[in-house]
PATIPA-499604 format. One record per residue (C-alpha): x, z, y. Coordinates in pm, whole numbers, plus 50000, padded with zeros to 5 digits. Each point is the difference from the previous one (the first is absolute). Layout:
REM residues N
[node [X Z Y]],
...
***
This chain:
REM residues 286
[node [53674 58090 48987]],
[node [50241 50102 50247]],
[node [49862 49789 50264]],
[node [49634 50143 49968]],
[node [49907 50256 50250]],
[node [49906 50255 49743]],
[node [49887 50369 50066]],
[node [50192 50291 49850]],
[node [49708 50063 49766]],
[node [49987 49652 49878]],
[node [50373 50009 49949]],
[node [49985 50312 49789]],
[node [49708 49876 49815]],
[node [50185 49651 49928]],
[node [50308 50190 49865]],
[node [49777 50197 49771]],
[node [49812 49692 49878]],
[node [50340 49808 49927]],
[node [50124 50313 49802]],
[node [49675 50036 49811]],
[node [49993 49614 49914]],
[node [50362 50028 49884]],
[node [49928 50282 49776]],
[node [49696 49833 49847]],
[node [50175 49680 49930]],
[node [50270 50185 49816]],
[node [49756 50176 49784]],
[node [49799 49689 49920]],
[node [50321 49779 49951]],
[node [50083 50197 49674]],
[node [49657 50113 49889]],
[node [49838 49879 49668]],
[node [49645 50094 49885]],
[node [50022 50112 49638]],
[node [49727 50259 50000]],
[node [49659 50087 50130]],
[node [50209 50264 50199]],
[node [50208 49720 50143]],
[node [49681 49824 50131]],
[node [49903 50300 50185]],
[node [50354 50013 50162]],
[node [49967 49619 50094]],
[node [49651 50057 50161]],
[node [50176 50289 50216]],
[node [50262 49744 50096]],
[node [49728 49757 50094]],
[node [49837 50263 50205]],
[node [50302 50083 50168]],
[node [50060 49637 50103]],
[node [49636 49987 50143]],
[node [50087 50306 50202]],
[node [50304 49841 50132]],
[node [49812 49677 50088]],
[node [49751 50232 50199]],
[node [50309 50174 50183]],
[node [50131 49630 50070]],
[node [49684 49896 50146]],
[node [49943 50321 50203]],
[node [50373 49973 50150]],
[node [49918 49616 50074]],
[node [49668 50076 50167]],
[node [50146 50298 50202]],
[node [50287 49777 50091]],
[node [49804 49665 50112]],
[node [49698 50143 50157]],
[node [50156 50038 50336]],
[node [50115 49641 49973]],
[node [49663 49871 49849]],
[node [49842 50156 50315]],
[node [50237 49850 50221]],
[node [49947 49657 49828]],
[node [49627 50029 50031]],
[node [50035 50073 50367]],
[node [50221 49688 50041]],
[node [49781 49783 49792]],
[node [49691 50108 50197]],
[node [50190 49922 50331]],
[node [50113 49671 49871]],
[node [49648 49922 49909]],
[node [49863 50083 50330]],
[node [50249 49754 50163]],
[node [49943 49745 49707]],
[node [49630 49968 50051]],
[node [50016 49842 50360]],
[node [50313 49803 49890]],
[node [49829 49861 49700]],
[node [49680 49932 50218]],
[node [50223 49802 50246]],
[node [50189 49833 49718]],
[node [49656 49875 49845]],
[node [49873 49889 50336]],
[node [50320 49784 50047]],
[node [49995 49882 49651]],
[node [49639 49905 50036]],
[node [50068 49828 50327]],
[node [50275 49781 49836]],
[node [49756 49925 49724]],
[node [49724 49893 50242]],
[node [50270 49779 50199]],
[node [50117 49849 49678]],
[node [49647 49933 49869]],
[node [49912 49844 50352]],
[node [50317 49773 49956]],
[node [49883 49899 49660]],
[node [49646 49928 50114]],
[node [50135 49797 50292]],
[node [50226 49809 49760]],
[node [49722 49923 49773]],
[node [49773 49906 50288]],
[node [50292 49770 50123]],
[node [50040 49843 49653]],
[node [49614 49926 49995]],
[node [50003 49854 50368]],
[node [50303 49778 49887]],
[node [49851 49888 49680]],
[node [49667 49924 50196]],
[node [50191 49825 50274]],
[node [50197 49778 49728]],
[node [49669 49914 49822]],
[node [49836 49893 50318]],
[node [50290 49799 50093]],
[node [50001 49827 49647]],
[node [49610 49939 50034]],
[node [50015 49848 50345]],
[node [49931 49638 50041]],
[node [50133 49893 50344]],
[node [50317 50049 50192]],
[node [49816 50169 50268]],
[node [49878 50269 49763]],
[node [50343 50059 49859]],
[node [50146 50054 50364]],
[node [49711 50229 50088]],
[node [50035 50228 49690]],
[node [50382 50001 50031]],
[node [49966 50099 50395]],
[node [49779 50278 49939]],
[node [50160 50151 49673]],
[node [50023 50385 50016]],
[node [50335 50010 49837]],
[node [50325 49791 50000]],
[node [50066 49939 49644]],
[node [50257 49743 49840]],
[node [49731 49907 49744]],
[node [49763 49915 50289]],
[node [50260 49781 50153]],
[node [50085 49814 49693]],
[node [49614 49938 49918]],
[node [49935 49902 50369]],
[node [50283 49747 49994]],
[node [49893 49858 49664]],
[node [49632 49983 50078]],
[node [50050 49836 50329]],
[node [50212 49720 49835]],
[node [49752 49963 49700]],
[node [49717 49940 50258]],
[node [50192 49759 50201]],
[node [50121 49803 49707]],
[node [49606 50003 49894]],
[node [49903 49859 50333]],
[node [50268 49729 49962]],
[node [49893 49892 49659]],
[node [49642 50018 50106]],
[node [50087 49744 50274]],
[node [50191 49786 49781]],
[node [49697 49993 49741]],
[node [49749 49947 50283]],
[node [50222 49679 50114]],
[node [50020 49893 49646]],
[node [49624 50025 49948]],
[node [49948 49805 50338]],
[node [50252 49728 49875]],
[node [49855 49996 49649]],
[node [49630 49946 50157]],
[node [50139 49731 50217]],
[node [50168 49811 49715]],
[node [49677 50048 49794]],
[node [49801 49854 50279]],
[node [50241 49709 50030]],
[node [49967 49935 49630]],
[node [49634 50045 50003]],
[node [49996 49728 50265]],
[node [50238 49770 49830]],
[node [49813 50056 49658]],
[node [49681 49920 50178]],
[node [50159 49697 50171]],
[node [50154 49905 49673]],
[node [49651 50019 49835]],
[node [49843 49795 50265]],
[node [50262 49728 49980]],
[node [49989 49991 49610]],
[node [49605 49981 50050]],
[node [50016 49714 50239]],
[node [50262 49817 49772]],
[node [49805 50051 49701]],
[node [49693 49882 50201]],
[node [50202 49671 50129]],
[node [50130 49944 49642]],
[node [49652 50026 49863]],
[node [49875 49766 50273]],
[node [50279 49760 49917]],
[node [49919 50039 49625]],
[node [49625 49921 50090]],
[node [50103 49689 50205]],
[node [50241 49883 49728]],
[node [49742 50042 49738]],
[node [49729 49814 50214]],
[node [50256 49723 50069]],
[node [50069 49974 49615]],
[node [49623 49982 49965]],
[node [49965 49734 50248]],
[node [50294 49797 49868]],
[node [49861 50036 49651]],
[node [49672 49871 50124]],
[node [50159 49736 50175]],
[node [50205 49893 49713]],
[node [49667 50009 49788]],
[node [49821 49783 50265]],
[node [50295 49765 50012]],
[node [50008 49982 49622]],
[node [49618 49938 50020]],
[node [50063 49727 50272]],
[node [50266 49841 49802]],
[node [49777 50001 49687]],
[node [49722 49854 50204]],
[node [50207 49729 50128]],
[node [50111 49911 49647]],
[node [49616 50022 49858]],
[node [49747 49857 50241]],
[node [49661 50092 49882]],
[node [49698 49848 50146]],
[node [49830 50227 50232]],
[node [49641 50024 50006]],
[node [49877 49967 50351]],
[node [49673 49995 50168]],
[node [49962 49680 50191]],
[node [50079 50039 50372]],
[node [50267 50314 49943]],
[node [50363 50039 49957]],
[node [50262 50277 49928]],
[node [50241 50149 50274]],
[node [50281 50280 49971]],
[node [49949 50293 50231]],
[node [50195 50335 50074]],
[node [49936 50356 50070]],
[node [50266 50263 50113]],
[node [49966 50304 49767]],
[node [50329 50177 50102]],
[node [50189 49919 50322]],
[node [50300 50208 49899]],
[node [50066 49766 49709]],
[node [49977 49662 50196]],
[node [50330 49797 49990]],
[node [50157 50002 50367]],
[node [49911 49633 50064]],
[node [49629 50071 49990]],
[node [50026 50285 50239]],
[node [49915 49893 50376]],
[node [50119 50224 50277]],
[node [49709 50155 50219]],
[node [50115 49863 50341]],
[node [49700 50177 50163]],
[node [50112 50351 49893]],
[node [50369 49921 50078]],
[node [49905 49875 50346]],
[node [49773 50310 50041]],
[node [50307 50232 49911]],
[node [50230 49834 50232]],
[node [49758 50017 50281]],
[node [49957 50380 49951]],
[node [50387 50053 50012]],
[node [50162 49927 49663]],
[node [50332 49840 50045]],
[node [50129 49969 49643]],
[node [49835 49854 49703]],
[node [50190 49885 49687]],
[node [49993 49608 49960]],
[node [49850 49966 50375]],
[node [50191 49909 50314]],
[node [49859 50193 50295]],
[node [50113 49831 50347]],
[node [49882 49988 50349]],
[node [49854 49676 50132]],
[node [49898 49885 50346]],
[node [49642 49918 50036]],
[node [49883 49775 50302]],
[node [49672 50151 50160]],
***
């Protein structure tokens, strides 16, 4: 209390309050209520305490009132300066927020652009498209570099495999055509062989038939030689044996006569080689 700047009136009042408070405390310390009269005394003590509280409040108000007025003046002045300061602070904070928001939006846009660039690279079909997308990219990014390199390698590998397949298809078609030709030739040869075989079978069958017929005729002739039957003849007639060629291909070689007229005609027309024929030059005296 010694450091407080109290007025003389306040100091005297404070001393009085301390004295009254001490006396009241001493009275209450040993006081006991044992009768209605004691209750009245207790109420008086309470009224005295209330009066002392009022004295304390009055002393406090009179003492701090000048200080409160000063504090109010200081607070008012501080508020006067605080308003533009707070306004300036809010402005700079808003500018910082606007910048941070712009940065965030730009980062989001950058992310979308990078994602779109990567998706376009992945969807590209030619090396030219990949090069064009990569050269016109808006942002340099490690992910774009990786996808660009990988997609370019993939497309080049696809082109290489497509060319390999194309060459394989060409070779397969060529081999298929060769096989088709070979199969057709084999079929033709087989058909010709079967035709020749069938022809030979027909010739052999015909020869067997002729030989059987000859054998039968020979047997009949032998039988005729053994058994001579009288032949009924008309007077003035006789029987003779005659022939008729039915199949020239079946004739034995000894019964085949070369057609010299045809051979001479062929030699005259320039033929110089005929199996079984000697073709030579001769001097003709004209």
